[in-house]
C-alpha positions as CSV (number, residue, x, y, z in Angstrom):
1,X,14.1,19.9,26.6
2,X,16.7,17.3,25.9
3,X,17.1,13.5,25.9
4,X,14.0,11.5,26.8
5,X,11.8,14.6,27.2
6,X,12.8,15.8,23.7
7,X,11.8,12.5,22.1
8,X,8.5,12.5,24.1
9,X,7.6,15.8,22.5
10,X,8.9,15.3,19.1
11,X,7.4,12.0,18.0
12,X,3.9,13.3,17.2
13,X,5.3,16.4,15.6
14,X,7.6,14.3,13.3
15,X,4.7,12.0,12.4
16,X,2.4,15.0,11.5
17,X,5.2,16.7,9.5
18,X,5.8,13.5,7.6
19,X,2.1,13.1,6.9
20,X,1.8,16.7,5.7
21,X,4.9,16.7,3.6
22,X,3.7,13.7,1.6
23,X,0.0,14.6,1.7
24,X,-0.8,11.3,3.3
25,X,-4.4,11.9,4.5
26,X,-7.1,13.6,2.5
27,X,-9.6,15.3,4.8
28,X,-11.8,12.7,6.4
29,X,-10.2,9.8,4.5
30,X,-11.2,6.3,5.9
31,X,-8.2,4.5,7.4
32,X,-7.4,0.9,7.9
33,X,-4.6,0.7,10.6
34,X,-2.6,-2.5,10.3
35,X,-1.8,-3.4,13.9
36,X,0.4,-6.3,14.8
37,X,0.7,-5.5,18.5
38,X,4.3,-4.4,18.3
39,X,5.5,-1.1,19.5
40,X,5.5,0.7,16.2
41,X,1.9,-0.2,15.2
42,X,0.7,0.5,18.7
43,X,2.2,4.0,18.6
44,X,0.6,4.6,15.2
45,X,-2.8,3.6,16.6
46,X,-2.4,6.0,19.6
47,X,-1.6,8.8,17.2
48,X,-4.7,8.1,15.2
49,X,-6.8,7.8,18.4
50,X,-5.5,11.2,19.6
51,X,-6.4,12.9,16.3
52,X,-2.7,13.9,15.7
53,X,-3.0,12.9,12.0
54,X,-6.5,14.4,11.5
55,X,-10.1,13.6,12.2
56,X,-10.2,10.2,10.4
57,X,-12.6,7.3,10.6
58,X,-10.4,4.3,11.6
59,X,-10.8,0.6,11.5
60,X,-8.1,-1.7,13.0
61,X,-6.9,-4.8,11.1
62,X,-4.9,-7.6,12.7
63,X,-3.8,-10.7,10.7
64,X,-2.9,-13.7,12.9
65,X,-0.3,-15.6,10.9
66,X,-0.8,-18.8,13.1
67,X,3.0,-19.1,13.2
68,X,3.8,-18.8,16.9
69,X,1.0,-20.8,18.7
70,X,0.0,-19.2,22.0
71,X,2.1,-16.1,21.3
72,X,0.2,-15.4,18.1
73,X,-3.1,-15.8,19.9
74,X,-1.8,-13.5,22.6
75,X,-1.0,-10.8,20.0
76,X,-4.5,-11.2,18.6
77,X,-6.1,-10.8,22.1
78,X,-3.9,-7.8,22.9
79,X,-4.9,-6.0,19.6
80,X,-8.6,-6.7,20.2
81,X,-8.4,-5.2,23.7
82,X,-6.4,-2.2,22.7
83,X,-8.6,-1.3,19.7
84,X,-11.8,-1.6,21.7
85,X,-10.3,0.5,24.5
86,X,-9.4,3.2,22.1
87,X,-12.9,3.1,20.6
88,X,-12.1,1.4,17.2
89,X,-13.8,-1.3,15.3
90,X,-11.3,-4.2,15.2
91,X,-11.2,-6.8,12.4
92,X,-9.1,-10.0,13.0
93,X,-8.2,-12.4,10.2
94,X,-6.6,-15.7,10.9
95,X,-4.5,-17.2,8.0
96,X,-2.1,-20.1,7.7
97,X,0.9,-18.3,6.4
98,X,3.2,-21.3,6.6
99,X,1.0,-23.3,4.3
100,X,0.6,-20.4,1.9
101,X,4.4,-19.9,1.8
102,X,5.0,-23.5,0.9
103,X,2.3,-23.5,-1.8
104,X,3.6,-20.4,-3.4
105,X,7.4,-21.1,-3.0
106,X,7.9,-18.0,-0.8
107,X,9.7,-17.4,2.5
108,X,7.6,-16.7,5.5
109,X,8.3,-12.9,5.5
110,X,7.3,-12.4,1.9
111,X,4.3,-14.6,2.3
112,X,3.1,-12.8,5.3
113,X,3.6,-9.4,3.7
114,X,1.7,-10.4,0.6
115,X,-1.3,-11.8,2.5
116,X,-1.4,-8.8,4.9
117,X,-1.5,-6.2,2.2
118,X,-4.1,-8.1,0.2
119,X,-6.4,-8.3,3.2
120,X,-5.7,-4.7,4.0
121,X,-6.7,-3.5,0.5
122,X,-9.9,-5.6,0.6
123,X,-10.7,-4.3,4.1
124,X,-10.1,-0.7,3.0
125,X,-12.5,-1.1,0.0
126,X,-15.2,-2.3,2.3
127,X,-14.5,0.4,4.9
128,X,-14.7,3.2,2.2
129,X,-18.0,1.8,0.9
130,X,-19.4,1.7,4.4
131,X,-18.3,5.4,4.8
132,X,-19.8,6.3,1.4
133,X,-16.4,7.5,0.3
134,X,-14.4,6.9,-2.9
135,X,-12.0,4.0,-2.4
136,X,-9.3,6.2,-3.8
137,X,-9.5,8.4,-0.7
138,X,-8.9,5.5,1.7
139,X,-5.5,5.0,3.4
140,X,-3.7,2.0,4.9
141,X,-1.5,3.0,7.8
142,X,1.6,0.9,8.2
143,X,4.0,1.6,11.0
144,X,7.4,1.2,9.4
145,X,10.0,3.4,11.2
146,X,13.4,4.9,10.4
147,X,15.3,1.8,11.6
148,X,13.2,-0.3,9.2
149,X,14.2,1.9,6.4
150,X,17.9,1.8,7.3
151,X,17.9,-2.0,7.6
152,X,16.2,-2.3,4.2
153,X,18.9,0.0,2.7
154,X,21.7,-2.3,4.0
155,X,19.8,-5.5,2.9
156,X,19.7,-4.2,-0.6
157,X,23.1,-2.6,-0.7
158,X,24.8,-5.8,0.4
159,X,23.4,-7.8,-2.5
160,X,23.4,-5.0,-5.1
161,X,20.6,-2.5,-6.0
162,X,20.0,0.6,-8.1
163,X,19.1,4.0,-6.7
164,X,15.4,3.1,-6.6
165,X,16.2,0.1,-4.3
166,X,18.6,2.1,-2.2
167,X,16.0,4.8,-1.6
168,X,14.5,2.0,0.5
169,X,11.0,2.1,2.0
170,X,8.9,4.9,0.5
171,X,6.6,7.2,2.7
172,X,3.7,6.4,0.4
173,X,2.8,3.7,-2.1
174,X,-0.6,3.8,-3.6
175,X,-3.0,3.9,-0.7
176,X,-0.3,2.8,1.8
177,X,1.1,5.5,4.1
178,X,3.9,5.4,6.7
179,X,3.7,8.4,9.0
180,X,6.4,7.0,11.4
181,X,9.0,6.5,8.7
182,X,11.1,9.4,10.1
183,X,11.1,8.2,13.7
184,X,13.7,6.0,15.3
185,X,12.6,2.7,16.9
186,X,14.1,3.7,20.3
187,X,12.1,6.9,20.3
188,X,8.9,5.1,19.6
189,X,9.4,2.8,22.6
190,X,10.4,5.6,24.9
191,X,7.2,7.5,23.8
192,X,5.0,4.6,24.6
193,X,6.7,4.1,28.0
194,X,6.0,7.7,28.7
195,X,2.3,7.1,28.0
196,X,2.4,4.0,30.2
197,X,1.3,1.9,27.2
198,X,2.5,-1.7,26.7
199,X,3.2,-3.6,23.5
200,X,3.9,-7.1,22.3
201,X,7.4,-8.3,21.4
202,X,7.9,-10.9,18.7
203,X,10.8,-13.2,19.6
204,X,11.3,-14.1,16.0
205,X,12.6,-10.5,15.4
206,X,15.8,-11.6,17.3
207,X,16.4,-14.6,15.1
208,X,19.7,-13.7,13.4
209,X,19.3,-16.5,10.8
210,X,16.9,-13.9,9.2
211,X,18.7,-11.3,7.2
212,X,17.0,-8.3,8.7
213,X,17.7,-9.4,12.3
214,X,21.3,-10.2,11.4
215,X,21.9,-6.7,10.0
216,X,20.2,-5.2,13.1
217,X,22.6,-7.2,15.3
218,X,25.9,-7.1,13.4
219,X,25.8,-4.1,11.0
220,X,24.0,-1.3,12.7
221,X,26.0,-1.2,16.1
222,X,29.4,-0.6,14.4
223,X,27.8,2.1,12.2
224,X,26.4,3.8,15.3
225,X,29.8,3.7,16.9
226,X,31.3,5.6,14.0
227,X,28.4,8.1,13.8
228,X,25.7,8.1,16.6
229,X,23.5,10.1,14.2
230,X,24.0,7.8,11.2
231,X,20.3,7.0,10.9
232,X,19.1,10.5,10.1
233,X,22.2,11.1,8.0
234,X,21.5,8.0,6.0
235,X,17.9,9.1,5.7
236,X,19.0,12.3,4.0
237,X,21.0,10.2,1.5
238,X,18.1,7.9,0.8
239,X,15.8,11.0,0.3
240,X,18.3,12.3,-2.4
241,X,18.4,8.9,-4.0
242,X,14.6,8.8,-4.0
243,X,14.4,12.2,-5.7
244,X,16.9,11.3,-8.4
245,X,15.1,8.0,-8.9
246,X,11.7,9.7,-9.3
247,X,13.0,12.1,-12.0
248,X,14.7,9.3,-14.0
249,X,11.6,7.1,-13.6
250,X,9.4,9.8,-15.0
251,X,11.7,10.2,-18.0
252,X,11.7,6.4,-18.5
253,X,7.9,6.3,-18.4
254,X,7.8,8.8,-21.2
255,X,10.2,6.7,-23.3
256,X,8.2,3.5,-22.5
257,X,5.0,5.2,-23.8
258,X,6.7,6.3,-27.0
259,X,9.0,3.3,-27.7
260,X,6.9,0.3,-26.6
261,X,3.5,-1.1,-27.4
262,X,1.9,-2.6,-24.3
263,X,-1.0,-5.0,-23.9
264,X,-1.6,-5.3,-20.2
265,X,-0.9,-8.7,-18.7
266,X,-0.2,-10.1,-22.2
267,X,3.0,-8.7,-23.9
268,X,5.1,-5.6,-24.5
269,X,6.9,-5.0,-27.8
270,X,9.9,-2.6,-27.8
271,X,10.9,-0.8,-31.0
272,X,14.5,-1.9,-31.2
273,X,15.8,1.1,-33.3
274,X,14.2,3.6,-30.9
275,X,15.4,1.8,-27.8
276,X,19.0,1.7,-29.1
277,X,19.0,5.5,-29.1
278,X,18.9,5.5,-25.3
279,X,21.8,5.7,-23.0
280,X,22.4,2.3,-21.3
281,X,21.2,3.7,-18.0
282,X,18.0,5.0,-19.4
283,X,17.6,1.9,-21.5
284,X,17.6,-0.2,-18.3
285,X,15.0,2.0,-16.6
286,X,12.7,2.1,-19.7
287,X,12.8,-1.7,-19.9
288,X,11.9,-2.1,-16.3
289,X,9.2,0.6,-16.3
290,X,7.5,-1.0,-19.4
291,X,7.7,-4.5,-17.9
292,X,6.2,-3.3,-14.6
293,X,3.3,-1.6,-16.5
294,X,2.7,-4.8,-18.4
295,X,3.1,-7.7,-16.0
296,X,2.2,-7.6,-12.2
297,X,5.0,-10.1,-11.5
298,X,7.7,-8.1,-13.2
299,X,8.8,-6.7,-9.8
300,X,10.6,-10.0,-9.3
301,X,12.8,-9.6,-12.4
302,X,16.3,-9.2,-11.1
303,X,19.1,-7.0,-12.4
304,X,20.8,-9.9,-14.3
305,X,17.7,-10.4,-16.4
306,X,17.4,-6.6,-17.2
307,X,21.1,-6.7,-18.3
308,X,20.3,-9.6,-20.6
309,X,17.5,-7.6,-22.1
310,X,19.8,-4.6,-22.6
311,X,22.2,-6.8,-24.6
312,X,19.3,-8.4,-26.4
313,X,17.8,-5.2,-27.8
314,X,20.5,-5.1,-30.4
315,X,19.9,-8.6,-31.7
316,X,17.1,-9.7,-34.0
317,X,17.7,-13.3,-33.0
318,X,17.7,-12.7,-29.2
319,X,15.8,-15.0,-26.9
320,X,15.8,-15.2,-23.1
321,X,13.6,-16.7,-20.4
322,X,12.5,-14.5,-17.5
323,X,11.0,-15.2,-14.1
324,X,7.2,-15.7,-13.9
325,X,6.8,-17.7,-17.1
326,X,7.9,-14.7,-19.3
327,X,10.0,-14.9,-22.4
328,X,11.8,-12.2,-24.4
329,X,12.7,-12.6,-28.1
330,X,13.5,-10.6,-31.2
331,X,10.8,-10.3,-33.9
332,X,10.6,-8.0,-37.0
333,X,12.5,-5.1,-35.6
334,X,11.1,-5.5,-32.1
335,X,12.0,-7.1,-28.9
336,X,9.0,-8.7,-27.4
337,X,8.4,-9.9,-23.9
338,X,5.4,-12.2,-23.7
339,X,4.0,-15.0,-21.6
340,X,5.7,-18.2,-22.8
341,X,3.1,-20.6,-21.5
342,X,0.1,-19.0,-23.2
343,X,-0.5,-19.8,-26.9
344,X,-2.3,-17.2,-29.0
345,X,-5.7,-18.3,-30.1
346,X,-7.1,-18.4,-33.7
347,X,-10.1,-16.6,-35.0
348,X,-13.2,-18.7,-34.3
349,X,-15.5,-19.1,-37.4
350,X,-18.2,-16.4,-37.4
351,X,-20.9,-15.1,-39.7
352,X,-20.7,-11.5,-40.8
353,X,-24.1,-10.3,-41.9
354,X,-24.3,-7.5,-44.5
355,X,-24.7,-5.1,-42.8
356,X,-23.7,-6.3,-39.4
357,X,-20.8,-7.1,-37.0
358,X,-18.9,-10.3,-36.2
359,X,-17.5,-10.4,-32.7
360,X,-14.1,-12.2,-32.9
361,X,-13.2,-12.3,-29.2
362,X,-9.4,-11.8,-28.9
363,X,-9.2,-10.4,-32.4
364,X,-12.0,-8.0,-31.6
365,X,-14.6,-7.5,-34.4
366,X,-15.2,-7.1,-38.1
367,X,-17.9,-4.6,-39.0
368,X,-19.7,-4.3,-42.4
369,X,-21.7,-1.2,-43.3
370,X,-23.0,0.2,-46.6
371,X,-20.5,2.5,-48.4
372,X,-21.3,5.5,-50.5
373,X,-21.4,4.9,-54.2
374,X,-18.0,5.6,-55.7
375,X,-16.3,5.4,-52.3
376,X,-12.9,3.7,-52.5
377,X,-10.7,5.2,-49.8
378,X,-9.2,2.8,-47.4
379,X,-6.5,1.8,-44.9
380,X,-5.1,-1.6,-44.0
381,X,-7.8,-1.9,-41.3
382,X,-10.8,-0.7,-43.5
383,X,-11.6,-1.6,-47.1
384,X,-14.5,-1.0,-49.5
385,X,-15.5,-4.2,-51.4
386,X,-18.0,-5.2,-54.0
387,X,-19.7,-8.4,-52.8
388,X,-22.2,-8.5,-55.6
389,X,-26.0,-8.2,-55.5
390,X,-26.9,-11.6,-53.9
391,X,-24.8,-12.1,-50.8
392,X,-26.5,-11.7,-47.4
393,X,-23.5,-12.7,-45.3
394,X,-19.8,-13.4,-45.3
395,X,-17.7,-15.8,-43.2
396,X,-14.9,-14.7,-41.0
397,X,-12.2,-17.1,-39.7
398,X,-8.4,-17.5,-39.8
399,X,-5.9,-18.6,-42.5
400,X,-6.2,-22.2,-43.6
401,X,-3.4,-24.3,-45.1
402,X,-3.2,-23.7,-48.8
403,X,-5.3,-20.4,-48.8
404,X,-4.6,-18.3,-51.9
405,X,-6.0,-15.1,-53.4
406,X,-5.3,-12.5,-56.1
407,X,-4.2,-9.4,-54.2
408,X,-5.6,-6.1,-55.3
409,X,-3.6,-4.5,-58.1
410,X,-1.5,-7.7,-58.8
411,X,-1.4,-10.3,-61.5
412,X,-1.7,-14.0,-60.4
413,X,-2.6,-15.4,-57.0
414,X,-0.4,-15.7,-53.9
415,X,-0.5,-17.7,-50.7
416,X,-2.0,-15.9,-47.7
417,X,0.9,-17.2,-45.6
418,X,3.4,-15.4,-48.0
419,X,1.4,-12.2,-47.7
420,X,1.5,-12.4,-43.9
421,X,5.3,-12.9,-44.1
422,X,5.7,-9.9,-46.4
423,X,3.6,-7.8,-44.0
424,X,5.9,-8.9,-41.2
425,X,3.1,-10.4,-39.1
426,X,4.7,-12.5,-36.4
427,X,4.2,-16.3,-36.9
428,X,2.7,-16.6,-33.4
429,X,0.1,-13.9,-34.2
430,X,-1.0,-15.0,-37.7
431,X,-3.9,-17.1,-36.4
432,X,-5.4,-13.9,-35.0
433,X,-5.5,-12.2,-38.4
434,X,-9.2,-12.4,-39.7
435,X,-9.8,-13.8,-43.2
436,X,-13.1,-12.7,-44.7
437,X,-14.6,-15.2,-47.2
438,X,-17.4,-15.3,-49.7
439,X,-18.0,-19.0,-49.8
440,X,-14.7,-20.5,-50.9
441,X,-13.3,-17.2,-52.2
442,X,-11.3,-14.9,-50.1
443,X,-12.5,-11.3,-50.0
444,X,-10.0,-9.7,-47.6
445,X,-7.0,-10.7,-45.5
446,X,-7.7,-8.1,-42.8
447,X,-4.9,-5.6,-42.1
448,X,-2.9,-6.9,-45.2
449,X,-4.6,-7.0,-48.6
450,X,-8.0,-7.3,-50.2
451,X,-8.8,-9.4,-53.3
452,X,-8.7,-8.0,-56.8
453,X,-11.9,-10.0,-57.4
454,X,-13.8,-7.7,-55.0
455,X,-12.6,-4.3,-56.2
456,X,-15.1,-1.6,-56.5
457,X,-15.8,-0.5,-60.1
458,X,-18.2,1.9,-61.8
459,X,-20.6,-1.0,-62.2
460,X,-20.7,-1.7,-58.5
461,X,-24.2,-1.3,-57.1
462,X,-23.8,-2.7,-53.5
463,X,-20.5,-1.5,-52.0
464,X,-19.7,-2.4,-48.4
465,X,-17.0,-1.0,-46.1
466,X,-15.4,-3.8,-44.0
467,X,-13.5,-2.6,-40.9
468,X,-11.3,-4.5,-38.5
469,X,-11.8,-3.0,-35.1
470,X,-9.2,-4.1,-32.6
471,X,-9.3,-3.7,-28.8
472,X,-8.3,-0.2,-27.7
473,X,-8.2,1.2,-31.3
474,X,-10.7,3.5,-33.0
475,X,-10.9,3.4,-36.8
476,X,-11.4,6.8,-38.3
477,X,-12.6,7.6,-41.8
478,X,-9.7,6.8,-44.2
479,X,-7.8,9.7,-45.4
480,X,-6.1,8.4,-48.5
481,X,-6.8,6.6,-51.8
482,X,-4.9,3.8,-53.5
483,X,-3.8,5.7,-56.6
484,X,-2.1,2.7,-58.1
485,X,-5.4,0.9,-58.7
486,X,-7.9,3.8,-58.5
487,X,-10.0,1.5,-56.2
488,X,-9.9,0.8,-52.5
489,X,-7.3,-1.4,-51.0
490,X,-4.0,-1.6,-49.2
491,X,-0.7,-2.9,-50.6
492,X,0.6,-4.0,-47.1
493,X,0.0,-3.3,-43.5
């Protein structure tokens, strides 16, 4: 068959092939179908109802944006009736997108997208629980089509983008799947007409003051004149870009693991010397991958900011403000990206019972346990000390102005602030370094040096091992001995 009949036959086959190629639907996976009432989402719902994509438990979700008055209410009523006619449970959520966009400083399209996906994720979690299925098996069906993908390509190309952006809309992202991504918009409408099914039109889609509608009206028609088959041709190009981007991204993820230290939603610290071994292209990707892993809002960091970071890697004195309240700066051989509006806390005063544990919150904990007689091995995070026969507890807090101690193996006392500088502890993090005290005397500047006054000797009868246990770290039995002093301690961190 040709023409209209060919499209009639091919649409379900294309959707199924797309779903199988990208392993969109695990067997029996619960589905939340996002249905606006437009042709694309209506077609996707009919495919689900017919079982084309598998035998799947489906719930319909419609979000009324309250933007178009009676038209929005009409969309809501249409989706309710359609879902019920096809035998689906329909959930409708009404949300004032205009107010949300104003509060968040977003345009209406971005605001609506953010709200819809948030509601869809929550609805899917609930639907999976109701189906007694792991939430990881659930899927959100979104009805983007090939024209949407082409339009997104031009939107990004006109204002500049890398290969990842030019790959345009992906078939899958997390639990979101797009089985109609290989089908042209015209074919979807013709298929629905052949079924005798109606859909709702959103007049705002014709508003050429919006970039997508403008591209649809002014860019795509001339391209179609040059090549009537430009959409599938461009789709092949976007697929190649996506494959190249996936390979380079996997390489960048490996470099990010090896070259950066990440604390999720707090900061990422890049080793400058290692980062400078990368080609500029891979350096850009590694920076972006690490930022995306660390900060949820990093997807809004534009190319100009990434270029600034690329230049800044080479400078110890670099500083640069980033979107979302982030700031990048050089620090002791690293380039750090951290939240600029969150000050690091200090260690709250705590009692450390002997033996026992002091929970320090952000700085984690200090543990004290009996050590074996004659045990002196240690690391910067774990020392063996002689606290004398009478002490029942120690005090843990942070560095105070004027604090001094006699470091293990050294003559004379030194300021703790100087020891922290020598150990290259960043100024902003020094308040989080625990100081362990025996009354007014300092026993140990954790991670840096212990005091000569508390060294273990042959006369020691009550040795204790003190260990600084930080979040995400495990402290193993120390494997070396400080030969310079023949007693436990660390010269520096």
